[in-house]
C-alpha positions in Angstrom: -27.6 -6.8 23.3 -28.3 -5.2 19.9 -26.4 -6.2 16.8 -24.9 -2.7 16.7 -23.7 -3.1 20.3 -22.4 -6.6 19.5 -20.3 -5.2 16.6 -18.8 -2.6 18.9 -17.9 -5.2 21.5 -16.4 -7.4 18.9 -14.2 -4.6 17.7 -13.1 -3.8 21.2 -12.2 -7.5 21.7 -10.2 -7.5 18.5 -8.3 -4.5 19.7 -7.6 -6.2 23.0 -6.4 -9.3 21.2 -4.1 -7.2 19.0 -2.6 -5.5 22.0 -1.9 -8.8 23.8 -0.6 -10.5 20.6 -3.2 -13.3 20.7 -4.0 -13.1 17.0 -4.8 -16.2 14.9 -2.1 -17.0 12.4 -2.8 -16.3 8.8 0.0 -18.5 7.3 -1.8 -19.8 4.3 -4.2 -18.3 1.7 -6.3 -21.5 2.1 -7.3 -20.3 5.5 -8.9 -17.2 4.2 -12.5 -18.4 4.2 -12.2 -20.2 7.5 -10.8 -17.1 9.2 -14.0 -15.2 8.4 -16.7 -17.4 9.8 -20.0 -15.6 9.8 -20.7 -12.1 8.5 -21.4 -10.8 12.0 -18.0 -11.9 13.3 -16.2 -9.0 11.6 -17.7 -5.7 10.5 -18.1 -4.8 6.9 -16.2 -1.7 6.0 -17.4 1.1 3.7 -14.4 3.4 2.9 -15.5 6.5 1.0 -12.9 8.9 -0.5 -13.2 12.3 -2.1 -10.4 13.9 -4.1 -8.9 17.2 -3.3 -11.4 18.0 -0.5 -10.2 20.5 2.1 -12.0 20.0 5.4 -12.3 23.8 5.8 -15.1 23.9 3.1 -17.5 21.5 4.9 -19.9 22.3 7.6 -18.5 19.5 9.8 -15.3 21.6 10.0 -16.9 24.9 10.5 -17.7 26.3 7.1 -21.0 28.1 7.7 -22.1 28.5 4.1 -21.4 24.8 3.2 -24.4 22.5 2.8 -23.1 19.1 3.7 -25.9 17.6 5.8 -24.9 14.0 5.2 -21.4 14.5 6.4 -22.9 16.1 9.4 -25.1 13.0 9.8 -22.1 10.7 9.5 -20.3 12.8 12.1 -23.3 12.5 14.4 -22.9 8.7 14.2 -19.1 8.7 14.7 -15.9 10.6 15.5 -14.5 13.6 13.6 -10.8 13.9 13.6 -10.1 17.7 13.8 -6.4 17.5 12.9 -6.1 14.9 10.2 -3.4 15.3 7.5 -2.4 13.6 4.3 1.2 12.4 4.1 1.9 14.0 0.8 -0.3 16.7 -0.8 -0.6 15.1 -4.2 -2.8 12.3 -5.5 -0.5 9.4 -6.3 2.0 9.8 -3.4 -0.8 10.4 -0.9 -2.7 7.3 -2.0 0.4 5.1 -2.3 1.4 6.2 1.2 -2.1 5.5 2.5 -2.4 2.0 1.0 1.1 0.9 2.3 1.0 2.8 5.6 4.4 4.2 4.8 5.9 7.7 4.2 6.5 8.5 0.6 10.3 8.7 0.5 11.0 5.1 1.6 8.6 3.7 -1.0 9.7 6.1 -3.7 6.2 7.5 -4.3 7.7 10.7 -5.7 5.0 12.1 -8.0 1.9 11.3 -10.1 4.0 9.1 -12.4 5.8 7.0 -9.7 5.3 3.3 -10.0 3.5 1.6 -7.1 5.6 -1.5 -6.7 3.7 -4.8 -6.7 5.9 -6.2 -3.9 4.7 -3.7 -1.3 2.0 -5.1 1.0 -1.1 -3.0 1.3 -3.8 -3.0 3.9 -6.0 -4.5 1.2 -3.8 -7.6 1.1 -4.2 -8.0 4.9 -7.9 -7.6 4.7 -8.1 -10.4 2.1 -5.9 -12.6 4.3 -8.3 -11.9 7.1 -11.2 -13.2 5.1 -12.6 -10.0 3.5 -14.0 -9.6 0.0 -12.1 -6.5 -1.1 -13.8 -4.3 -3.7 -13.0 -0.8 -5.1 -15.3 1.4 -7.2 -13.6 4.5 -8.5 -10.3 6.2 -8.5 -7.2 4.3 -7.3 -4.5 6.1 -9.2 -2.3 3.0 -9.2 0.8 3.6 -11.4 2.4 0.4 -12.9 1.4 -3.0 -14.1 -0.2 -4.1 -10.8 -3.6 -2.6 -10.9 -5.1 -4.5 -8.0 -2.7 -4.3 -5.1 -4.8 -6.7 -3.1 -8.3 -6.0 -4.3 -10.5 -8.9 -5.4 -12.6 -6.7 -7.6 -12.3 -3.4 -9.4 -15.7 -2.2 -10.6 -14.5 0.7 -12.7 -11.4 1.9 -14.5 -9.4 4.8 -13.1 -10.1 8.3 -14.5 -6.3 8.9 -14.6 -3.7 7.0 -16.6 -1.8 4.2 -15.0 1.5 4.7 -16.9 4.5 7.0 -16.8 2.6 10.0 -18.0 2.5 12.7 -15.3 6.3 13.0 -14.6 8.0 16.1 -13.6 11.6 17.1 -14.4 13.4 19.2 -11.7 16.3 19.9 -14.1 14.1 22.3 -16.0 13.6 24.6 -13.0 10.3 26.4 -12.2 7.8 26.4 -15.0 4.1 26.5 -15.4 2.0 23.4 -15.9 -0.8 24.4 -18.2 -2.8 21.4 -17.4 -3.0 22.0 -13.6 -2.6 25.8 -13.5 -5.1 28.1 -11.8 -6.2 29.2 -15.3 -7.0 25.6 -16.2 -8.7 24.8 -12.9 -11.1 27.7 -13.2 -11.9 27.4 -17.0 -15.2 25.7 -16.6 -16.9 27.8 -13.8 -20.6 28.0 -14.0 -23.4 25.4 -14.3 -22.5 22.5 -16.4 -24.9 20.2 -18.2 -22.4 17.4 -17.7 -18.7 16.8 -17.3 -16.2 14.0 -17.5 -15.9 13.9 -13.8 -19.6 13.9 -13.2 -20.0 11.0 -15.6 -17.2 9.1 -13.9 -18.4 9.7 -10.4 -22.0 8.7 -11.3 -20.7 5.4 -12.6 -18.6 4.9 -9.5 -21.7 5.5 -7.4 -24.0 3.3 -9.5 -21.6 0.3 -9.4 -20.9 0.8 -5.7 -24.7 0.7 -4.9 -25.1 -2.3 -7.1 -22.3 -4.2 -5.4 -23.8 -3.5 -2.0 -27.1 -4.9 -3.2 -25.4 -8.0 -4.6 -23.6 -8.5 -1.3 -26.7 -8.1 0.8 -28.8 -10.5 -1.3 -26.0 -13.0 -2.0 -24.8 -16.0 -0.1 -21.2 -15.0 0.6 -20.1 -15.5 4.2 -17.1 -13.1 3.7 -17.3 -9.7 5.3 -17.1 -6.9 2.7 -14.6 -4.1 2.3 -15.8 -1.6 -0.3 -13.8 1.4 -1.2 -15.9 4.0 -3.0 -13.5 6.6 -4.4 -14.9 9.7 -6.1 -12.8 12.1 -8.2 -14.7 15.3 -7.1 -14.2 18.0 -6.0 -10.9 17.8 -8.0 -10.5 20.5 -10.5 -11.7 21.8 -12.9 -14.4 23.3 -10.7 -17.8 22.8 -12.2 -21.1 21.1 -11.4 -24.7 20.9 -12.4 -27.2 23.7 -11.7 -28.9 21.5 -9.1 -25.9 21.7 -6.8 -24.4 25.0 -7.9 -27.7 26.8 -7.2 -27.5 25.7 -3.6 -25.1 28.6 -3.2 -24.9 32.3 -4.1 -21.5 33.8 -5.0 -22.3 36.8 -2.9 -22.4 34.5 0.2 -19.0 33.0 -0.4 -16.4 34.1 2.2 -13.2 35.5 0.8 -9.8 34.1 1.9 -8.1 36.3 4.5 -5.5 38.6 3.0 -2.2 37.0 4.0 0.0 39.2 1.9 2.8 37.9 -0.4 3.2 34.2 0.3 6.9 34.4 -0.6 7.5 36.3 2.7 7.0 32.9 4.4 9.7 31.3 2.2 11.2 32.1 -1.2 10.4 28.5 -2.3 6.8 29.5 -2.8 7.9 31.2 -6.0 8.3 27.7 -7.5 4.7 26.9 -6.7 3.4 30.3 -8.0 5.1 29.7 -11.3 3.9 26.1 -11.5 0.3 27.0 -10.7 0.3 30.2 -12.7 -0.7 32.3 -9.7 2.1 34.7 -10.5 0.5 35.7 -13.8 -2.6 37.3 -12.4 -4.4 38.2 -9.2 -8.0 37.1 -9.2 -10.6 39.7 -8.5 -12.9 39.0 -5.5 -15.9 38.1 -7.7 -13.8 35.4 -9.5 -12.7 34.0 -6.2 -16.2 33.8 -4.9 -17.5 32.1 -8.1 -14.6 29.6 -7.9 -15.5 28.8 -4.3 -19.1 28.5 -5.2 -18.4 25.9 -7.9 -16.1 24.0 -5.5 -18.8 23.9 -2.8 -21.3 22.7 -5.4 -19.0 19.8 -6.2 -18.7 19.1 -2.4 -22.5 19.1 -2.1 -22.7 16.5 -4.9 -20.3 14.3 -2.9 -22.3 14.9 0.2 -25.5 13.8 -1.6 -24.0 10.5 -2.7 -22.5 9.9 0.8 -26.1 10.3 2.1 -27.4 7.8 -0.5 -24.8 5.3 0.4 -25.6 5.6 4.1 -29.3 5.3 3.3 -28.6 2.1 1.2 -26.8 0.5 4.1 -29.9 1.2 6.3 -32.3 -0.1 3.7 -30.3 -3.3 3.1 -30.0 -4.0 6.9 -26.2 -3.6 6.8 -25.8 -0.4 8.9 -25.5 -2.2 12.2 -22.6 -4.3 10.9 -20.7 -1.7 8.8 -17.9 0.6 9.7 -18.1 3.8 7.6 -15.0 6.0 7.0 -14.9 9.2 5.0 -11.8 11.1 4.0 -9.9 12.6 1.1 -6.4 12.2 -0.4 -5.4 15.8 0.2 -6.8 19.3 0.4 -7.2 22.4 -1.8 -5.8 25.8 -1.2 -9.0 27.4 -2.5 -7.5 30.9 -2.9 -5.8 31.1 0.6 -2.5 32.8 0.4 -3.4 33.6 -3.2 -2.9 29.9 -4.2 -5.1 27.2 -5.8 -4.7 23.5 -6.0 -2.6 21.4 -3.7 1.1 20.4 -3.4 1.8 22.9 -0.5 2.4 21.9 3.1 0.1 24.7 4.3 -3.0 23.7 6.1 -5.6 24.1 3.4 -3.6 21.8 1.1 -2.2 19.3 3.7 -5.3 18.9 5.9 -8.0 16.4 5.1 -11.5 15.5 6.5 -11.6 12.2 8.5 -14.8 10.9 9.9 -15.1 7.3 11.4 -18.4 5.7 12.3 -18.3 2.4 14.1 -21.6 0.6 15.1 -21.9 0.4 18.9 -19.6 3.4 19.5 -21.0 6.7 20.7 -21.4 9.3 17.9 -21.0 13.1 17.8 -17.5 12.9 19.2 -14.5 15.1 18.1 -10.9 14.2 18.6 -8.1 16.8 18.5 -5.4 14.1 18.0 -2.9 14.6 15.3 -3.5 11.8 12.8 -2.8 11.1 9.1 -3.7 8.7 6.3 -0.9 6.2 7.2 -2.9 5.5 10.4 -5.7 3.9 8.3 -3.5 0.8 7.5 -3.3 -0.4 11.1 -6.8 0.8 11.8 -8.2 -1.4 9.0 -6.0 -4.4 9.9 -7.0 -4.1 13.6 -10.7 -3.9 12.7 -10.2 -7.1 10.6 -8.3 -8.9 13.4 -5.3 -9.4 11.1 -1.8 -9.9 12.4 0.4 -7.2 11.1 3.8 -8.4 9.8 4.8 -5.3 7.7 6.8 -2.4 9.0 4.5 0.7 8.7 4.6 4.3 9.9 1.0 4.6 11.1 -0.7 4.0 14.4 -4.2 2.5 14.7 -7.0 5.0 15.4 -9.0 2.4 17.4 -7.5 3.3 20.8 -8.8 6.9 20.2 -12.1 5.6 18.9 -12.4 3.2 21.9 -11.6 6.0 24.4 -8.5 4.3 25.7 -6.1 6.9 24.2 -6.4 10.7 24.0 -3.7 11.0 21.3 -1.9 13.9 22.8 1.5 12.4 22.1 0.9 11.8 18.4 2.7 13.7 15.7 2.3 13.9 11.9 5.0 13.6 9.3 4.4 14.5 5.6 6.8 14.6 2.7 6.7 16.1 -0.8 9.0 15.3 -3.7 6.8 15.9 -6.7 5.9 18.5 -9.2 6.0 22.2 -8.3 8.9 22.0 -5.9 12.5 21.7 -6.9 13.8 20.3 -3.6 12.6 17.6 -1.1 10.2 19.0 1.5 9.3 17.5 4.9 6.7 18.7 7.4 6.4 17.8 11.1 3.3 18.7 13.1 3.8 18.3 16.9 1.4 19.8 19.3 0.4 23.3 18.3 3.6 23.8 16.2 4.4 22.9 12.6 7.7 23.0 10.8 8.3 22.8 7.1 11.8 22.0 5.9 13.0 22.4 2.3 16.4 21.1 1.3 18.9 24.0 1.1 16.4 26.7 2.4 15.5 28.1 5.8 12.6 26.4 7.5 9.1 27.6 8.2 7.8 27.4 11.7 4.2 28.1 12.6 2.3 28.3 15.9 -1.1 27.0 14.7 -2.8 27.8 17.9 -2.0 31.5 17.7 -1.7 31.7 14.0 -4.1 29.2 12.3 -3.9 31.0 9.0 -0.1 30.6 8.9 0.7 34.3 8.3 3.9 34.5 10.3 7.0 32.4 9.9 8.6 32.1 13.4 11.8 30.6 12.2 14.7 32.6 13.6 12.6 34.1 16.4 14.6 33.6 19.6 11.4 33.2 21.6 10.8 29.9 19.7 14.5 28.8 19.3 14.1 25.7 21.5 10.9 24.6 19.8 12.5 25.2 16.4 15.6 23.2 17.3 13.5 20.3 18.6 11.3 20.1 15.5 14.3 20.5 13.1 15.9 17.5 14.9 12.7 15.5 14.4 12.5 16.5 10.7 16.1 15.5 10.1 15.7 12.0 11.6 16.0 9.5 8.7 15.9 12.3 6.2 18.8 13.1 3.9 17.7 15.9 1.6 20.6 15.9 -0.8 20.6 12.1 -1.2 16.8 12.2 -1.8 17.2 14.8 -4.4 19.7 12.7 -6.3 17.3 9.7 -6.1 14.4 11.8 -7.3 16.3 13.2 -10.2 17.6 9.8 -11.2 14.1 8.3 -11.1 12.7 11.2 -13.1 15.2 10.7 -15.9 14.6 6.9 -16.0 10.9 7.3 -16.2 11.1 10.1 -18.8 13.2 7.9 -21.0 10.8 5.0 -20.7 7.9 7.4 -21.5 9.6 8.6 -24.6 10.3 5.1 -25.8 6.7 4.1 -25.2 5.6 6.7 -27.6 7.2 4.7 -30.4 6.0 1.3 -31.6 3.5 -0.7 -29.6 2.4 1.3 -26.6 2.5 -0.3 -23.1 -1.0 -0.4 -21.7 -1.5 -0.7 -17.9 -4.9 0.9 -17.5 -7.4 -1.4 -15.9 -10.5 -2.3 -17.9 -13.1 -4.1 -15.6 -15.6 -6.6 -16.7 -18.9 -5.7 -15.0 -21.0 -8.6 -13.8 -24.5 -8.8 -15.2 -27.4 -7.3 -13.2 -28.4 -10.8 -11.8 -24.9 -12.1 -11.2 -23.8 -12.4 -7.6 
């Protein structure tokens, strides 16, 4: 039996143990080291994240002009989830939801200025309890005084502020956000000698590689969980000539003409105003150039993914390391005339998700409906941890092990942040998706017949039974008017604190790591 096969069999055994409830208790932190005997007993986990990466602009998910050979290579070693979603199409809510395994409304992860409460258990806490050394290099976007949330080590600061900075105010109605508008996103198109994001991501990559090397040459007996979290291809769209010149603007496919997005719902007027897409219609050459720059950033990410995989091979860690690649949300990329995220439409809400487990067959594709909250139970099951926290996700291991097809799975996503003026909830069930907005008619799509979401079927009598069923699902545990009151109240409290913090001694929550020396283990 090879070591790779051994790891696969160990994971299957852990899954069986979880199912039968025969987990070892983790009732004291002192047991942490004893719970993780030898490195080979539990797999290392390399968790790679991109930011604002829509799957539809990668070759893995069918984009013919994309050059992402290393994501293809990872897919050949693992399983591609063809219908993976974020649980809220905005950075902080999505990541907070992912780390806690909960939907955003119950944990009050409203927007990019919502505090991530320290009392909420994360999958990182469980991994530590199961004996893992938990490390993150890169973007976390944790808001609040707790800047660890279970991690033993943070190798870099975050590129975004940790305080009450990016807070929206629904009372003011629809208004443009100049910092995240289409005009701001596309202001830096063209080859860049360097950028803030490139500098940050290079540091993230350098420190992640260094940590892998220290682990491989050190004496720790703890398995390693390393989260490498890049900020690209988040806007503004720009990259170096090396990656931009992989593409020609003339080769860029244009989005399909879907007509006026407001025909789907009048609520899209809010997003058009917020993103500035109501101010101008981009000419085709500008759209192609924007997509070219976006793809160049994706190819940069792909290159670093390849180097991380190569380093695992070189260090002899590949046969004992699970590799997972995903993003926090997608990017509209000009579809429906829109840019950025925040919408529940496919290009914004869908994410790439590739999972490679040593000892498991590669080159597989799963049509199961899954989302980022499913990573919490997946990680804890990989680690053999006993789950004692209520979560909304379901482990992906039954699908990866071939014991579940996933046909009965559904996806729930919620949005209560900037751009909208009302709580939004989305349910994906089978081929159908419904988007409900408090006080407005729903949107119903048949994604099998209409993958580009051009026709709102709500009110069509042919689909009345389906619509009723999905609306009932969307209304379960969801009180739109009450949520709106909670969101408005939270916004006003945080805006008050932000205004006070601008006077006197500022409150500083941003994390500043102390990097170990080059020879320190």
